[in-house]
N, C-alpha and C positions, 0 to 999 in steps of 0.2 A: 589533417587529411583524412578524416570522417565526416568535416562539414563540410570540405570543397571536390572533396571525390566520390568517397563513400557514398553519403548521405543521398546527392542528386542523383544517382542511379537506382538508389534502390526505391527512391519515392517517385518515379518513377511506373510503379507494379503498386497490385491493389495490398493493403497494410497487414488484411492477417496473415495472407500467402506472403509477405512477406518477415513477418514474425516468425514462422517455423522456416523457413528458410537462412534466415540469419542464425537461429539454434540451432541448426545445422550445419553452420558455418562454425559457429563459437566451437562448438563440441569437436567438428571435424577438426581443428588448427588446435582447442589444448589435447588431441591423441599426441599432437606431433612430439617430440622431445626439444629442448630447450623455449620452446612455445610462451607456457606457461608462465616460466620466470621472467620473459621478456614483456609479459603482460603488466606481470607483479615491478618490475622495474620501470617501466614506464608510467604506471598508475595508480601505485600504492606506499602510501608515506606512513611507513613507521614512525613513532614518535611519541608516548607517556603521555603527554601534553594534551594529546585527542585523545585519553578514554574518557568515560563517561560511567559514570555508574547508576545507572538506573533500574528504578521496581528489582533492587538489590541484582542487577546483573550487570557484569562488566564488560561494555562494547571497547573494541579498537580503539572504534572511531565514531564520531557521532552521526553518518552520512549511511544511508539506508536505500535499500529498492523495495517500493511498493508492492502491496497485493499488486495479484491484475498479470505481472510481466512473467513469473514462474510460474503459474497456476499450479503445476501437474508435479513443480520440488523435480522437476529433470535434468535442470542448469544451474544449481546453486551450488556446488562444487567449482563449477568454470569460472561462472562469476562470480566469485572470493575474488579471483584472482585481479581482476578490475580497480580492486583498492576496497568496496564496502564495506561496510561494518557489522551490517545485520541486510539480511534478506528474508523478507517478511513471501512464503508461500502460501498458496488459497487466491479464490477462495473455495474453501473445499467444501463438498456438502458428502453428505449422509454416499449415495447412491449417485453412479458418473452418469452427466447428463449433457447432451448435446449442445444446450444453450437455446440464445435466438435464433432465426433463420437466420442465414446469412445474406446479405452482405450488410453488412453490424457493426463494423468501424470503415471512420472517416477520418482524414488529415484533415484540419484546418489553417493550410499554409500564410494563408497571408497573418494567420490570431494566432500564429505558432501554438497548436490545439489540435482537444482529437473528441469527438464525439464516436461517442461507443454503446453501444447496448448488446453487451455479448452476452447477458446472461446469466453469472454463474457456470460455464463452458468449466466442466472439467472431468476426470478419469473418475472419481470417488477415492474412498477413505482407502479401501484395499489396497490401489493402485499408487497413492501416493505414501501412503504407509514404506510398502517395497522402495521405493525410490529413496525415501529419507533412511529408511537403513544403509544406504549408502553414504550417507555424514560422515566427512571428512576431517568432523567437526574445526571447519576455519577461521567460522564466524558461527554467531549466535544467528538461530533462526526460528522466525515466527512463525504463526499459525493465525488464520486469517480463516474463519469458520459462519458456516450459511448453510441453509434451510432449502431442500431440494426446492424445484419451482411445483412440480403437481403436489407437495405438503398439503391438507387441511388447515387450518389453524388453530386448532385447539392441540395441534400435532406442531406445531414450534418448535416447541421447551426440545421435545425430545429429539430432535436433528439437531439441534446443537450442542446434546448433551451426548448423544453418540461420537459427534465430531469430537469433544473433547474430548470425554473419556479414550477414544483409542487413538486418536495425535497425542496425549499426556505422554506416553515417554521417550518423544520425538520430537519435541518443538521447546524451542525455554522459553517462551510466553504467549500467550493468545491473545487473539481480536475479536470482537465484536460483532460482525457485519451485519447492522440493523438500519446502512442507510444509502443503500444502494439502489439506486431508482430505476433498477432494470431489474424488478424481481416482484411479482403479485406481494398484494396485500399489503403495500406499503404505510400504510396510515397505520397499522398495527405493528408495522414493528419499531415505529417511530411512536406510537404511546407509551407515556411516563409511566403507568400502573403497569403493564405490561415488560415492559424495560424492566424494571423493580425486581419483576416476577420471575424473569428471566435471568438477569445478573442474580440473584440471590440462590436458585437454583443451582447455574455452571459455580458461583460459589461452593456451597452443600457438595456437589461433585470432585469438587478442589481436595476439600479436607477428609476424603476416602483415598490419597495420596497420599505414602511418604513424606515426598517431598512438594508442597504448593508449587504451580507456577502463577508467575502473575497472570492476570484477565486487565483488557484496557477496552476499552468502545470508540469505537470509528462511526465521527458524526460527520452530517450532511455543512454545505457551506450556506447552504439557501435559511437556517435556523435564527429567527428570532431574534432578538434579546432577551425578551421571553422565556420563550424554549431554550436556549442558552442558560438564564439561569436555572429552570427545570433543571440541565441537565449537571450543572454544579449542584446540588442537591441532588439530586442520584448519586453523584459519586463520592458525596458526604456522609448521607443516610445507606449506602453500600457496600464502605471502603473499598470502591474500586479502586483498582492503581492505578487510571490515567486515559486520556483520552487520545486519540487522533486526528487532526483538524486539517484538512476533513476529506471526504469524499467526493467525486464530483457531481456538479449543479449540475440542473433542471433548467436553467435560465438560458440568456440570449442577450442578455444586454451587453451593448456593444461592440457587438464582431463588425469584420469585415466583412464577414463574407458576406453573400445575399440574399433577399431573402430570398429567393428562388432555389438560393444552395442550399438553402440551408433548411426550407419548404421538401424540398427534395432525399435528404438525407433522413428526418421525421426525429421522432423520437430518441433521445438517449442520453447519458451523462459526458457532460464539459470539462475536460482538465485541461491545462496547461494554461499559459501565460494567461488567458482571458479569465482566468478566476486568481489569481494571485494574489490580489488584492485582499478580495472577498474569504478568499483562507485567513491571510495573516491578519484581517480584522477577528475573523474568532479566535485564532489564536491570542490575541490581542487581549482582547474583554476576557475572555476565560481567567487568563493566567492573573489580570489584576483584578480583578471582580471578585474572583477567589482566594486573591492574596498567597498565588503563589504553590497552591493547596496541593494542587496534583502535579504531577508531568505530563508535560504534551508531546507527541509527536505532528510534529508540524509537516505537510505535505500539503503542494497546491501549484502549478506557477515557479518552480522552482529552475532556471535557466541559466543561470549564473552563482556565480559567487556569492556577489552584491543578493542575489534573493535567499538563499539563503539565510544569510548572515542576518539579515531583515526579519527574517525567521525567526533566528534565535535569538535577536531583538524585543522582540514581541514574545517573546516567553517559550519559546519551543528547546526542548530540551536534545531531543536529536530530530534530525528531518529526511525524508526518504524521496528518494526522486523517482518518476517513472516517466511521465511525459519529456517531460527536459533532458534526459538520460534517452528517450529517443531522438528525440532535436540536435542534440547539442552533443554525442557519445561519448565514451567513458572518463574523457581527457576531464567533464566536471566535475567528478567526484575528485582528484585529484587537486582539481584546481581550488575547488571548495573547504575541504581539507588544508593546503593550501594558508587562504585570505583567513579558517582560524586559527591558522599558530601565529599569524602577522596581528592578531588583536589586540 
């Protein structure tokens, strides 16, 4: 129904406007008696065989929603009814910010991809914490954190620490987002020495809490093998809990979209089917080169159950959806979980 009826209609309109419209519709229908239970019956699979214990957390199933979809934590309770095993909110920055100028979100229909340069648009810590206080405990919540656009390089770590400290009571794990191509000073955020400094600082902050939370690093799909080797060393040196592979890509290789179309769109991070293989290769390299030393959350181009299985077989412990969820709809979650059970 979604792919053949709703999606063609929604794809007639601006992607960012459709995103907000869809949120309003899900919220509206979720308030109607029996509708949430219908969603759960359609899409959710409850089976102990799907459960995973990763980072010391018990996931009901290994299929999650990636950060960037529910940036401000306004719909995670309703989205849980579609069968996700976990949802990652954010990216959260200390202060609310508008992000980059619109238009900043573009569909590549022929490639089943999306290009975005949102720029960490979010309402800020205070507003997001108020939303997280409404958590009904349906599933695990991850907190994806970053820096404000106007933060000076010498204060980057301060931004991450503020987000970590304030969100700590409300999320189950943290993601240090240092690989988004749509923020300033991207080079420093990928510098190994700075990453080591950032991770150690956040881990020290973590120790101030009675119950420590898992911390993972989200990396780009464009890293070469030398850079991936550095990530493996970094995880080992800092005892980081895991890695998310991967974020969006800055490359435009092999796209069906015309050069004129891509030039008109301009800069931004590419997600969806075009980065599927690149993401899987990163997962496979990290898993094999590290001898499966740490858990990997696989994300990038998962548009089918087969795509998800490919990520898991490459070495991912969990998977996340974003662009695939937009293109395929909530049935994709059920299809992946059914495929996992049939393995």
